[in-house]
N, CA, C and O of each residue as an XYZ file, in Angstrom:
756
protein
N      64.962    294.910    131.501
C      63.812    294.160    131.994
C      63.881    292.753    131.409
O      64.017    292.591    130.196
N      63.789    291.740    132.259
C      63.824    290.361    131.768
C      62.533    290.034    131.039
O      61.531    290.733    131.186
N      62.563    288.959    130.244
C      61.350    288.573    129.510
C      60.243    288.179    130.480
O      59.066    288.418    130.213
N      60.619    287.575    131.606
C      59.621    287.195    132.618
C      58.958    288.441    133.197
O      57.736    288.500    133.336
N      59.781    289.439    133.534
C      59.238    290.678    134.079
C      58.388    291.396    133.032
O      57.347    291.960    133.367
N      58.814    291.381    131.787
C      58.050    292.023    130.720
C      56.684    291.364    130.564
O      55.674    292.051    130.414
N      56.651    290.031    130.599
C      55.374    289.344    130.480
C      54.489    289.666    131.676
O      53.289    289.891    131.522
N      55.081    289.688    132.866
C      54.283    290.007    134.054
C      53.755    291.431    133.974
O      52.631    291.698    134.398
N      54.555    292.355    133.432
C      54.076    293.721    133.254
C      52.929    293.751    132.257
O      51.964    294.495    132.433
N      53.037    292.934    131.199
C      51.974    292.845    130.202
C      50.693    292.303    130.831
O      49.591    292.699    130.450
N      50.845    291.398    131.793
C      49.691    290.760    132.402
C      49.048    291.575    133.513
O      48.072    291.122    134.110
N      49.566    292.766    133.810
C      48.968    293.576    134.861
C      47.603    294.063    134.418
O      47.364    294.233    133.223
N      46.696    294.291    135.375
C      45.344    294.735    135.028
C      45.323    296.004    134.183
O      44.485    296.128    133.289
N      46.226    296.953    134.445
C      46.205    298.183    133.658
C      46.596    297.918    132.203
O      46.068    298.550    131.288
N      47.517    296.988    131.998
C      47.918    296.661    130.624
C      46.823    295.888    129.904
O      46.653    296.032    128.693
N      46.081    295.070    130.641
C      45.053    294.249    130.021
C      43.765    295.012    129.763
O      43.001    294.655    128.867
N      43.522    296.049    130.534
C      42.284    296.805    130.366
C      41.164    296.204    131.189
O      41.202    295.026    131.544
N      40.185    297.004    131.483
C      39.091    296.578    132.359
C      38.230    295.483    131.761
O      37.640    294.700    132.506
N      38.137    295.402    130.446
C      37.248    294.423    129.826
C      37.847    293.027    129.726
O      37.196    292.120    129.208
N      39.069    292.834    130.208
C      39.725    291.541    130.033
C      39.168    290.462    130.936
O      39.350    289.280    130.645
N      38.494    290.819    132.024
C      37.974    289.818    132.931
C      39.019    289.319    133.916
O      38.731    288.411    134.696
N      40.222    289.882    133.907
C      41.272    289.484    134.833
C      41.040    290.177    136.156
O      40.805    291.385    136.198
N      41.105    289.425    137.230
C      40.912    289.970    138.569
C      42.131    290.800    138.943
O      43.228    290.251    139.041
N      41.975    292.123    139.159
C      43.129    292.971    139.442
C      43.786    292.653    140.787
O      44.912    293.088    141.029
N      43.124    291.919    141.650
C      43.681    291.604    142.960
C      44.619    290.400    142.918
O      45.334    290.154    143.890
N      44.636    289.655    141.835
C      45.474    288.470    141.738
C      46.538    288.675    140.665
O      46.240    288.690    139.471
N      47.759    288.828    141.101
C      48.854    288.991    140.148
C      49.151    287.650    139.501
O      49.083    286.607    140.151
N      49.474    287.683    138.243
C      49.834    286.468    137.532
C      51.339    286.310    137.594
O      52.080    287.204    137.184
N      51.794    285.179    138.106
C      53.224    284.906    138.123
C      53.500    283.794    137.125
O      52.690    282.889    136.928
N      54.643    283.887    136.515
C      54.990    282.974    135.443
C      56.404    282.458    135.678
O      57.330    283.243    135.880
N      56.569    281.146    135.651
C      57.906    280.566    135.756
C      58.606    280.692    134.411
O      57.972    280.982    133.397
N      59.920    280.472    134.411
C      60.665    280.513    133.147
C      60.150    279.444    132.193
O      60.074    279.678    130.987
N      59.794    278.265    132.720
C      59.262    277.185    131.880
C      57.913    277.599    131.277
O      57.654    277.360    130.097
N      57.052    278.226    132.103
C      55.760    278.697    131.602
C      55.959    279.761    130.524
O      55.255    279.773    129.514
N      56.918    280.647    130.747
C      57.175    281.705    129.773
C      57.593    281.109    128.428
O      57.143    281.566    127.378
N      58.451    280.093    128.463
C      58.854    279.427    127.221
C      57.638    278.829    126.526
O      57.473    278.977    125.315
N      56.793    278.157    127.291
C      55.600    277.536    126.709
C      54.669    278.587    126.118
O      54.147    278.415    125.016
N      54.466    279.660    126.844
C      53.562    280.713    126.375
C      54.134    281.385    125.123
O      53.399    281.655    124.172
N      55.425    281.653    125.123
C      56.060    282.280    123.970
C      55.935    281.401    122.732
O      55.560    281.881    121.662
N      56.250    280.108    122.877
C      56.105    279.188    121.749
C      54.655    279.096    121.305
O      54.351    279.065    120.112
N      53.773    279.054    122.283
C      52.351    278.954    121.996
C      51.873    280.152    121.182
O      51.246    279.990    120.135
N      52.172    281.346    121.666
C      51.727    282.551    120.972
C      52.369    282.661    119.594
O      51.704    283.039    118.629
N      53.646    282.337    119.492
C      54.324    282.391    118.190
C      53.705    281.400    117.222
O      53.536    281.701    116.041
N      53.369    280.223    117.718
C      52.805    279.198    116.844
C      51.407    279.539    116.380
O      51.046    279.251    115.239
N      50.618    280.144    117.242
C      49.255    280.482    116.837
C      49.229    281.749    115.987
O      48.312    281.946    115.190
N      50.225    282.599    116.155
C      50.239    283.854    115.406
C      50.903    283.720    114.046
O      50.619    284.507    113.143
N      51.783    282.737    113.884
C      52.531    282.620    112.635
C      52.451    281.195    112.092
O      53.413    280.436    112.216
N      51.320    280.820    111.493
C      51.183    279.458    110.987
C      52.197    279.101    109.904
O      52.487    277.922    109.701
N      52.737    280.091    109.211
C      53.725    279.773    108.176
C      55.027    279.238    108.780
O      55.842    278.676    108.049
N      55.242    279.389    110.056
C      56.429    278.852    110.728
C      56.159    277.467    111.314
O      56.985    276.946    112.063
N      55.057    276.886    110.998
C      54.766    275.547    111.492
C      53.481    275.503    112.291
O      52.846    274.452    112.385
N      53.095    276.612    112.861
C      51.830    276.706    113.577
C      51.658    275.683    114.682
O      52.620    275.259    115.322
N      50.419    275.301    114.887
C      50.087    274.398    115.984
C      50.741    273.022    115.866
O      51.124    272.468    116.897
N      50.894    272.435    114.683
C      51.600    271.151    114.627
C      53.027    271.252    115.169
O      53.512    270.327    115.821
N      53.690    272.365    114.900
C      55.031    272.581    115.448
C      54.971    272.649    116.969
O      55.791    272.047    117.663
N      54.008    273.377    117.469
C      53.831    273.500    118.912
C      53.610    272.125    119.541
O      54.204    271.814    120.573
N      52.770    271.310    118.932
C      52.520    269.956    119.434
C      53.799    269.131    119.456
O      53.987    268.292    120.337
N      54.668    269.368    118.494
C      55.903    268.579    118.393
C      56.959    269.010    119.410
O      57.753    268.181    119.854
N      56.985    270.281    119.786
C      58.070    270.768    120.644
C      57.700    270.909    122.107
O      58.588    270.982    122.957
N      56.422    270.949    122.424
C      56.018    271.114    123.826
C      55.259    269.894    124.321
O      54.377    269.386    123.628
N      55.595    269.423    125.507
C      54.802    268.338    126.094
C      53.366    268.807    126.336
O      53.108    270.006    126.442
N      52.451    267.870    126.420
C      51.033    268.192    126.602
C      50.807    269.073    127.830
O      49.994    269.996    127.784
N      51.507    268.804    128.911
C      51.323    269.596    130.136
C      51.686    271.056    129.912
O      51.005    271.945    130.422
N      52.751    271.316    129.152
C      53.156    272.697    128.873
C      52.156    273.382    127.944
O      51.842    274.558    128.132
N      51.655    272.655    126.944
C      50.645    273.234    126.048
C      49.380    273.564    126.826
O      48.739    274.585    126.578
N      49.029    272.707    127.756
C      47.849    272.935    128.582
C      48.032    274.185    129.444
O      47.128    275.017    129.527
N      49.182    274.321    130.078
C      49.459    275.502    130.909
C      49.445    276.773    130.067
O      48.884    277.786    130.483
N      50.055    276.725    128.893
C      50.078    277.903    128.026
C      48.672    278.268    127.560
O      48.320    279.446    127.512
N      47.875    277.270    127.220
C      46.502    277.538    126.778
C      45.695    278.177    127.904
O      44.903    279.088    127.664
N      45.894    277.709    129.108
C      45.166    278.301    130.248
C      45.543    279.768    130.432
O      44.687    280.595    130.747
N      46.810    280.089    130.240
C      47.232    281.495    130.347
C      46.552    282.323    129.258
O      46.052    283.415    129.530
N      46.532    281.816    128.046
C      45.890    282.533    126.942
C      44.387    282.635    127.201
O      43.784    283.673    126.930
N      43.775    281.567    127.725
C      42.349    281.612    128.072
C      42.092    282.723    129.090
O      41.132    283.483    128.962
N      42.955    282.808    130.095
C      42.783    283.824    131.134
C      42.921    285.236    130.584
O      42.330    286.174    131.119
N      43.693    285.390    129.526
C      43.837    286.706    128.895
C      42.603    287.090    128.091
O      42.375    288.271    127.832
N      41.805    286.100    127.694
C      40.580    286.370    126.958
C      40.804    286.846    125.537
O      39.998    287.614    125.013
N      41.886    286.406    124.899
C      42.216    286.926    123.563
C      41.747    286.031    122.423
O      41.875    286.400    121.256
N      41.206    284.859    122.745
C      40.701    283.966    121.701
C      39.250    283.616    121.982
O      38.826    283.631    123.137
N      38.479    283.302    120.943
C      37.083    282.911    121.148
C      37.002    281.585    121.925
O      37.937    280.785    121.894
N      35.887    281.364    122.612
C      35.734    280.150    123.436
C      35.985    278.834    122.693
O      36.608    277.931    123.250
N      35.516    278.707    121.457
C      35.725    277.451    120.737
C      37.194    277.245    120.365
O      37.666    276.109    120.329
N      37.916    278.325    120.092
C      39.351    278.204    119.815
C      40.082    277.740    121.078
O      40.992    276.914    121.007
N      39.681    278.270    122.219
C      40.280    277.846    123.490
C      39.921    276.398    123.778
O      40.778    275.624    124.202
N      38.661    276.017    123.554
C      38.267    274.622    123.771
C      39.141    273.700    122.928
O      39.621    272.678    123.420
N      39.348    274.049    121.676
C      40.191    273.244    120.789
C      41.608    273.133    121.343
O      42.184    272.045    121.386
N      42.163    274.268    121.764
C      43.537    274.261    122.273
C      43.659    273.533    123.604
O      44.691    272.918    123.873
N      42.629    273.590    124.443
C      42.634    272.832    125.703
C      42.476    271.343    125.447
O      43.174    270.519    126.039
N      41.558    271.013    124.564
C      41.240    269.600    124.336
C      42.392    268.845    123.692
O      42.578    267.663    123.980
N      43.166    269.486    122.832
C      44.257    268.785    122.150
C      45.249    268.155    123.141
O      45.496    266.952    123.054
N      45.824    268.920    124.076
C      46.759    268.282    125.011
C      46.057    267.317    125.971
O      46.645    266.315    126.378
N      44.811    267.611    126.334
C      44.078    266.688    127.205
C      43.837    265.360    126.506
O      43.987    264.299    127.112
N      43.465    265.414    125.237
C      43.273    264.181    124.475
C      44.598    263.438    124.282
O      44.626    262.207    124.269
N      45.694    264.187    124.131
C      47.008    263.550    124.038
C      47.345    262.815    125.335
O      47.833    261.685    125.305
N      47.083    263.466    126.479
C      47.338    262.816    127.772
C      46.484    261.563    127.926
O      46.963    260.530    128.394
N      45.222    261.661    127.530
C      44.324    260.511    127.634
C      44.782    259.388    126.712
O      44.772    258.222    127.105
N      45.178    259.724    125.503
C      45.647    258.723    124.556
C      46.889    258.009    125.088
O      47.000    256.787    124.994
N      47.818    258.778    125.644
C      49.021    258.177    126.236
C      48.646    257.220    127.358
O      49.192    256.121    127.462
N      47.714    257.647    128.190
C      47.263    256.798    129.297
C      46.621    255.513    128.779
O      46.928    254.424    129.263
N      45.746    255.640    127.812
C      45.055    254.465    127.270
C      46.037    253.493    126.620
O      45.874    252.277    126.726
N      47.045    254.023    125.952
C      48.022    253.144    125.302
C      48.885    252.405    126.327
O      49.352    251.299    126.054
N      49.102    253.000    127.495
C      49.910    252.359    128.533
C      49.093    251.475    129.470
O      49.666    250.746    130.280
N      47.768    251.528    129.375
C      46.901    250.758    130.271
C      46.858    249.297    129.822
O      46.010    248.909    129.019
N      47.763    248.513    130.339
C      47.880    247.102    129.939
C      46.642    246.293    130.318
O      46.255    245.379    129.590
N      46.022    246.620    131.446
C      44.811    245.898    131.846
C      43.687    246.118    130.839
O      42.999    245.173    130.452
N      43.507    247.347    130.423
C      42.477    247.662    129.434
C      42.762    246.916    128.123
O      41.867    246.306    127.538
N      43.991    246.974    127.686
C      44.377    246.293    126.446
C      44.131    244.793    126.550
O      43.582    244.183    125.632
N      44.535    244.206    127.658
C      44.376    242.753    127.843
C      42.907    242.341    127.832
O      42.561    241.294    127.285
N      42.043    243.155    128.430
C      40.612    242.814    128.482
C      39.960    242.780    127.104
O      38.993    242.046    126.898
N      40.469    243.554    126.171
C      39.828    243.653    124.862
C      40.594    242.974    123.734
O      40.031    242.730    122.667
N      41.854    242.669    123.952
C      42.692    242.149    122.883
C      42.087    240.927    122.179
O      41.971    240.913    120.953
N      41.712    239.928    122.933
C      41.131    238.720    122.321
C      39.794    239.007    121.656
O      39.484    238.447    120.604
N      39.008    239.876    122.268
C      37.684    240.182    121.720
C      37.771    240.902    120.379
O      36.852    240.805    119.566
N      38.862    241.621    120.140
C      39.023    242.320    118.870
C      39.499    241.394    117.756
O      39.457    241.768    116.584
N      39.943    240.207    118.100
C      40.470    239.283    117.097
C      39.402    238.380    116.493
O      39.734    237.519    115.678
N      38.156    238.539    116.854
C      37.081    237.679    116.347
C      36.709    238.073    114.919
O      36.879    239.219    114.502
N      36.205    237.103    114.198
C      35.768    237.361    112.825
C      34.309    237.787    112.756
O      33.861    238.326    111.744
N      33.573    237.545    113.826
C      32.156    237.881    113.867
C      32.005    239.404    114.004
O      32.399    239.990    115.012
N      31.443    240.013    112.999
C      31.355    241.471    113.014
C      30.448    241.991    114.127
O      30.708    243.068    114.664
N      29.402    241.266    114.487
C      28.538    241.701    115.589
C      29.294    241.708    116.910
O      29.195    242.655    117.690
N      30.050    240.638    117.152
C      30.819    240.549    118.393
C      31.900    241.631    118.427
O      32.132    242.258    119.460
N      32.558    241.842    117.278
C      33.587    242.872    117.207
C      32.976    244.246    117.454
O      33.548    245.054    118.185
N      31.823    244.517    116.855
C      31.150    245.809    117.026
C      30.767    246.028    118.487
O      30.938    247.125    119.020
N      30.255    244.992    119.129
C      29.887    245.093    120.550
C      31.116    245.346    121.418
O      31.076    246.176    122.326
N      32.206    244.635    121.141
C      33.444    244.831    121.907
C      33.982    246.239    121.707
O      34.443    246.869    122.658
N      33.925    246.731    120.486
C      34.416    248.074    120.189
C      33.584    249.127    120.914
O      34.136    250.083    121.459
N      32.268    248.963    120.924
C      31.393    249.909    121.619
C      31.692    249.913    123.120
O      31.735    250.971    123.748
N      31.898    248.725    123.689
C      32.222    248.625    125.118
C      33.576    249.282    125.411
O      33.712    250.023    126.384
N      34.568    249.007    124.571
C      35.886    249.622    124.733
C      35.779    251.150    124.649
O      36.364    251.860    125.466
N      35.038    251.647    123.671
C      34.888    253.097    123.508
C      34.243    253.742    124.726
O      34.658    254.825    125.141
N      33.232    253.094    125.306
C      32.604    253.635    126.519
C      33.614    253.711    127.659
O      33.681    254.713    128.371
N      34.402    252.642    127.832
C      35.397    252.632    128.905
C      36.497    253.665    128.639
O      36.917    254.377    129.551
N      36.953    253.741    127.404
C      37.982    254.718    127.042
C      37.467    256.147    127.231
O      38.212    257.017    127.682
N      36.206    256.394    126.892
C      35.622    257.728    127.091
C      35.565    258.085    128.577
O      35.848    259.223    128.951
N      35.206    257.130    129.415
C      35.152    257.386    130.861
C      36.547    257.700    131.398
O      36.705    258.593    132.232
N      37.549    256.978    130.929
C      38.934    257.242    131.345
C      39.376    258.616    130.856
O      40.004    259.372    131.596
N      39.049    258.933    129.618
C      39.407    260.237    129.050
C      38.775    261.365    129.859
O      39.448    262.342    130.187
N      37.498    261.241    130.181
C      36.814    262.269    130.979
C      37.446    262.378    132.365
O      37.569    263.479    132.903
N      37.845    261.248    132.945
C      38.500    261.282    134.268
C      39.825    262.046    134.192
O      40.182    262.770    135.121
N      40.537    261.885    133.102
C      41.789    262.634    132.923
C      41.502    264.120    132.757
O      42.222    264.951    133.310
N      40.463    264.466    132.004
C      40.061    265.878    131.886
C      39.807    266.458    133.278
O      40.290    267.543    133.602
N      39.045    265.729    134.098
C      38.736    266.211    135.452
C      40.005    266.314    136.298
O      40.205    267.302    137.004
N      40.858    265.293    136.226
C      42.094    265.293    137.015
C      43.006    266.454    136.620
O      43.792    266.929    137.440
N      42.909    266.908    135.388
C      43.712    268.029    134.907
C      43.011    269.375    135.128
O      43.464    270.406    134.632
N      41.913    269.354    135.871
C      41.243    270.607    136.230
C      40.235    271.128    135.230
O      39.924    272.319    135.242
N      39.715    270.271    134.360
C      38.745    270.702    133.354
C      37.455    269.877    133.458
O      37.113    269.144    132.530
N      36.736    269.996    134.591
C      35.520    269.183    134.767
C      34.410    269.541    133.785
O      33.652    268.660    133.379
N      34.293    270.799    133.396
C      33.270    271.197    132.431
C      33.501    270.558    131.070
O      32.559    270.122    130.408
N      34.737    270.507    130.669
C      35.084    269.874    129.399
C      34.831    268.364    129.472
O      34.386    267.754    128.500
N      35.118    267.771    130.633
C      34.851    266.338    130.825
C      33.364    266.050    130.695
O      32.966    265.073    130.061
N      32.559    266.890    131.288
C      31.104    266.710    131.232
C      30.601    266.832    129.794
O      29.811    266.004    129.341
N      31.045    267.836    129.092
C      30.654    268.001    127.689
C      31.097    266.795    126.871
O      30.332    266.291    126.049
N      32.313    266.331    127.086
C      32.862    265.189    126.347
C      32.005    263.941    126.552
O      31.725    263.209    125.604
N      31.596    263.710    127.785
C      30.807    262.503    128.091
C      29.335    262.627    127.735
O      28.737    261.682    127.221
N      28.755    263.772    128.001
C      27.301    263.902    127.875
C      26.811    264.334    126.507
O      25.686    264.012    126.123
N      27.634    265.057    125.768
C      27.179    265.553    124.474
C      28.347    265.577    123.500
O      28.892    266.635    123.185
N      28.717    264.407    123.035
C      29.891    264.284    122.159
C      29.727    265.083    120.884
O      30.694    265.656    120.384
N      28.514    265.130    120.349
C      28.331    265.906    119.111
C      28.628    267.385    119.358
O      29.290    268.027    118.543
N      28.143    267.927    120.473
C      28.431    269.330    120.789
C      29.933    269.527    121.001
O      30.500    270.520    120.546
N      30.570    268.589    121.686
C      32.024    268.645    121.881
C      32.732    268.656    120.525
O      33.596    269.498    120.277
N      32.364    267.723    119.653
C      32.994    267.628    118.336
C      32.734    268.867    117.480
O      33.620    269.326    116.759
N      31.520    269.404    117.560
C      31.195    270.606    116.785
C      32.031    271.795    117.261
O      32.557    272.557    116.449
N      32.146    271.947    118.577
C      32.947    273.047    119.122
C      34.429    272.859    118.796
O      35.135    273.821    118.493
N      34.890    271.612    118.862
C      36.284    271.332    118.481
C      36.523    271.743    117.027
O      37.537    272.363    116.709
N      35.593    271.397    116.162
C      35.762    271.730    114.749
C      35.721    273.240    114.537
O      36.513    273.766    113.756
N      34.816    273.949    115.214
C      34.808    275.410    115.080
C      36.129    276.005    115.586
O      36.649    276.956    115.002
N      36.666    275.442    116.673
C      37.962    275.895    117.171
C      39.083    275.600    116.192
O      39.963    276.435    115.985
N      39.059    274.415    115.587
C      40.063    274.053    114.591
C      40.001    275.016    113.416
O      41.031    275.443    112.896
N      38.777    275.358    113.000
C      38.609    276.260    111.866
C      39.152    277.656    112.170
O      39.589    278.361    111.259
N      39.130    278.057    113.430
C      39.691    279.359    113.797
C      41.154    279.449    113.357
O      41.610    280.504    112.916
N      41.883    278.342    113.477
C      43.307    278.326    113.149
C      43.597    277.862    111.729
O      44.556    278.328    111.114
N      42.784    276.951    111.200
C      43.105    276.316    109.918
C      42.113    276.624    108.804
O      42.376    276.293    107.648
N      40.999    277.238    109.114
C      39.995    277.507    108.102
C      39.060    276.321    107.909
O      39.240    275.280    108.542
N      38.066    276.467    107.045
C      37.078    275.407    106.861
C      37.681    274.150    106.237
O      38.649    274.224    105.481
N      37.100    273.005    106.561
C      37.585    271.755    105.973
C      37.195    271.686    104.500
O      36.262    272.356    104.056
N      37.921    270.870    103.761
C      37.629    270.699    102.339
C      37.618    269.222    101.990
O      38.058    268.381    102.774
N      37.117    268.922    100.818
C      37.187    267.582    100.244
C      36.590    266.490    101.112
O      35.521    266.646    101.702
N      37.313    265.377    101.172
C      36.838    264.185    101.888
C      36.644    264.459    103.373
O      35.728    263.921    103.994
N      37.511    265.302    103.943
C      37.370    265.604    105.373
C      36.068    266.355    105.639
O      35.368    266.057    106.607
N      35.743    267.317    104.796
C      34.489    268.054    104.949
C      33.298    267.116    104.786
O      32.328    267.209    105.537
N      33.366    266.214    103.811
C      32.275    265.248    103.601
C      32.096    264.349    104.814
O      30.969    264.065    105.221
N      33.200    263.902    105.390
C      33.144    263.066    106.593
C      32.481    263.821    107.752
O      31.611    263.283    108.435
N      32.908    265.086    107.965
C      32.332    265.879    109.058
C      30.845    266.147    108.844
O      30.076    266.157    109.805
N      30.432    266.365    107.600
C      29.007    266.546    107.300
C      28.233    265.270    107.583
O      27.155    265.319    108.175
N      28.765    264.136    107.170
C      28.099    262.845    107.394
C      27.929    262.551    108.877
O      26.949    261.922    109.276
N      28.873    263.000    109.696
C      28.807    262.783    111.138
C      27.964    263.853    111.849
O      27.727    263.748    113.052
N      27.514    264.875    111.119
C      26.729    265.935    111.730
C      27.546    266.946    112.503
O      27.007    267.708    113.306
N      28.859    266.954    112.261
C      29.745    267.870    112.982
C      29.720    269.249    112.348
O      29.819    270.256    113.049
N      29.588    269.306    111.026
C      29.392    270.580    110.329
C      28.141    270.462    109.483
O      27.687    269.365    109.159
N      27.596    271.615    109.133
C      26.389    271.622    108.286
C      26.741    271.621    106.826
O      25.850    271.626    105.977
């Protein structure tokens, strides 16, 4: 039995059980590329001593991590906040790549960021952040995650809190200066 066939057998409704939420009428098909992504994904989340999620981020493009996370989400094996964290990471990477390549956006703000007046700089930064957030949410929607886009735009604190709870699922609670920063921002209690 090939690894692809084995995974497809694993994904059958009888193997998943009735409580999985998987629709038994829709068979899950997996390409060889998807299988590689899913295998790396599961290995990375299951064995943090081998590099864990940072290793996964380094070896898989954002699109592959996103596809693998969606497969794991569909299996229902991780809590919602852990899935949100895993979905948001590649989406934020895609958005960051887009923002860094957006020459028009950069040109519009470049001169404004070079001012010495802190009020003007603060205003320019706030305007840039609003535009960058709108672009980021548009990328979330374009990648098929409109609910995440809405949460990102409408309730950033809730988004950040859920991201942190998801991060803690894999890495444990924050400590030291990072924990103090998250408390100051209201992300953790």
